[in-house]
C-alpha positions as CSV (number, residue, x, y, z in Angstrom):
1,M,-48.3,141.8,-115.3
2,T,-50.1,142.1,-118.6
3,S,-53.9,142.5,-118.5
4,S,-54.4,139.0,-120.0
5,I,-52.1,137.3,-117.5
6,Y,-53.6,139.4,-114.7
7,N,-57.2,138.4,-115.6
8,N,-56.2,134.7,-115.8
9,F,-54.3,135.1,-112.5
10,I,-57.4,136.6,-110.8
11,Q,-59.5,133.7,-112.2
12,F,-57.0,131.2,-110.8
13,L,-57.1,132.8,-107.4
14,E,-60.9,132.8,-107.4
15,D,-61.4,129.3,-108.8
16,D,-58.5,127.2,-107.7
17,L,-57.7,128.9,-104.3
18,A,-61.2,130.1,-103.5
19,M,-59.8,133.5,-102.6
20,P,-62.4,135.9,-101.1
21,K,-63.2,139.2,-102.8
22,D,-61.5,141.1,-100.0
23,A,-58.2,139.4,-100.7
24,L,-58.6,140.1,-104.5
25,A,-59.0,143.8,-103.7
26,I,-55.5,143.7,-102.1
27,V,-54.2,142.1,-105.2
28,Q,-55.8,144.9,-107.3
29,K,-54.2,147.6,-105.1
30,A,-50.8,146.0,-105.3
31,V,-51.0,145.8,-109.1
32,D,-52.3,149.4,-109.4
33,K,-49.3,150.6,-107.3
34,N,-46.8,148.3,-109.1
35,V,-45.9,146.6,-105.8
36,E,-44.2,143.4,-106.6
37,P,-44.2,140.5,-106.1
38,V,-47.9,140.1,-105.6
39,P,-47.7,136.5,-104.4
40,M,-45.4,137.4,-101.6
41,I,-47.8,140.2,-100.5
42,L,-50.6,137.7,-100.3
43,W,-48.4,135.4,-98.1
44,Q,-47.2,138.3,-95.9
45,Y,-50.8,139.3,-95.2
46,G,-51.6,135.7,-94.3
47,L,-54.0,135.4,-97.3
48,V,-52.3,132.3,-98.6
49,T,-50.4,129.4,-97.1
50,L,-47.0,128.3,-98.2
51,E,-48.5,125.5,-100.1
52,E,-50.8,127.9,-101.9
53,L,-47.9,130.2,-102.5
54,D,-46.1,127.4,-104.3
55,R,-49.2,126.7,-106.4
56,I,-49.3,130.4,-107.3
57,Y,-45.7,130.4,-108.4
58,D,-46.2,127.2,-110.3
59,W,-49.1,128.7,-112.1
60,L,-47.2,131.9,-112.9
61,E,-44.3,129.9,-114.3
62,T,-46.6,128.4,-116.9
63,A,-48.6,131.5,-117.6
């Protein structure tokens, strides 16, 4: 994920999904370790619902 897309993705998670800072830290660790796909990690940890997961993938498709 490029830094521009990453920054916009984090902003989307914060603003649109109201994701707490703790969850964003998990995103950062996954990106740092090149663990993919980040949206699935969020879902597996129970940090997003299936509906939110769909919204994330929709957002990523247009980014």
